[in-house]
N, C-alpha and C positions, 0 to 999 in steps of 0.2 A: 503494500501499499505507500501511496505517495500522499505527503502532508505538507502543507506550508503553514507555519506559525506567524499569524499576526504579532506585531511589535508588543502588544499588550500580553502576550502569553511569555514572554521572556523574564518577566517579573515572577510568574509562577514558578517558572523551572529553577530561578535562584532559590527561591522559598523552602526547597526540599532537594532530596536526592534524585527526584523522578527523571531528570535528565539523563542520570548514568543509566537508569534502568531501560528509557528509551533508546538510548545509544547501542543498547543489547539486542533490541527487538530486530525483527526483520521490517524496518519502517524507513523509508527514505524521505528525508526531509528535504525540501526545497527552500531557498531564499533568493530575495532579489536584491539588488543595491538599494532599495529603497528600504528595507529593513536595517540594512547595515548602516545607513546613514542617519536612521534615526537611534540607533544603538551608539554610533560616535558622537553624536550630539548630546549624550548624557552630560549635564553640566560637571565642569570640571571639579566643582565642589563633591562631586559624587563619582570622582575618579576611580575608586576603590570597587564602586557598583559596576563601572564601565568595563575594568578589567575582568570581573567575574562574569559580567554579561559574553564577553569576547571568549574567555574560556569554556564557558559552559556551551556556547554555540559552537566552538571547534569541536568539543566532545561529540555532538550529534552529528558530525561529518556531513553537513549540509553540502547539496549541490547547488551552486549558483546559477539562477536562470534569468533571462533577460525579461524586461517588463516593455510594456507599449512606450514607445518614443514620445514623450512630453517635454515641450521646450522647458528648461530650467528644472527639470525634475529627474532626469536620467543621464547618466554617465556613458560618455561614447564606449562603444563595443559593449554595452550591458543593456541595450535597448533593442527591440524589434520593431520595424515599420510594420504597421498595419493601419486599417482604415480609422480606428479609434472608436467604432459603433460600439462595441462590446464595453469597454471603459465609459464611454459617454451614458450608457445606460446604467451601469451600476453606480457611477458619480451622481446621476440624477436621482436614482432611488435614495442613496445614502444622504444627498442634500434635502431631500422632501422629508426624511424622518428627524434630521438634525441640524442645529444652526450651520450654514454654510461657513466654510473656513477652517471648520473643528478638526484638522487634520484629514477632512475627505477626499482631499486629492491623494494623497498617500494610502489612506485605505482602498480607494478605488482601483489603484494601480496595482497594489498586492493581491485584491481579489482578482482582477483582471488577468494577472500572470497566473494565479492558481487554477484558474478557469482554463485558461488557454493550454497549460501544462496537464491538465487532466487529474489534477491533485485534491485533496479535502482541506479547505481551509478551516484552522483552529482559531477562533477568535471569540473572546467575550464581549466584542462591540455587536451589540443587538441590531442596529441599522446595517452595519457592514454584513453580518450572518444574513439578514433578511434579503438584501440586495444580491448577494450571491446565490442565494436559493431561488430567488425570482427570476435571475437571468440564467438558468440552466446548470449552475454549479452547485457544491455541496459544501456547507459549511456547517461546523459544529462548535460546541462550547467547548472549554478546557474540561470541565465537569465531564462531559459525555466521552471526549477522548480518554481521560483517566479511567473512566468506568470500563472502557473497552480494552485499554492496554495496561492499565496500571493495578487494578483491583482485581485482575484475573487470576 
C-alpha cells in the first residue's frame, strides 16, 4: 500500500515510536517538496523539533514524488506539468470549507499529488480529507491509519 502523510501527521509521528513501527511494515510512504518545505519552515526556536521531524521522516524511507507545477510553490525538477484541473477542483473544495489562505494551496498540492500517485492521503484536516475523497481519491484520518496498521 502507498500512503502520503499530510504535514499535520508528522507531529503525531513524533509523539510516539509509531514511526519506527511503520518503517517495518510493507508500506510505501510518498512525500512531495511541499511537505519538505513545511518541515523546513519549522521556526528556528523549534530547531530540535525540526531535527526530529527530519530524522523521523528519513526513518520512513519516503519516495519523493513531484507535485503539480504552480508558480512560486514548486521547486524545479520536483514538479510535473499538467492541466491543473484536478488541483483546482481540490483547492476550490478546500476553500469552500475553510478560510482562504489557511495553507489551502499546500493542502491542495499534497492531495493532488497523492491522487495522481494513486496513494491514500493520511490527514487530520477534515476539509482536505473531504476534498480528496470527493475528487476521486482516498483520504483517511491518523486514527484510521493507526487502527489498520498499528493496533493490529
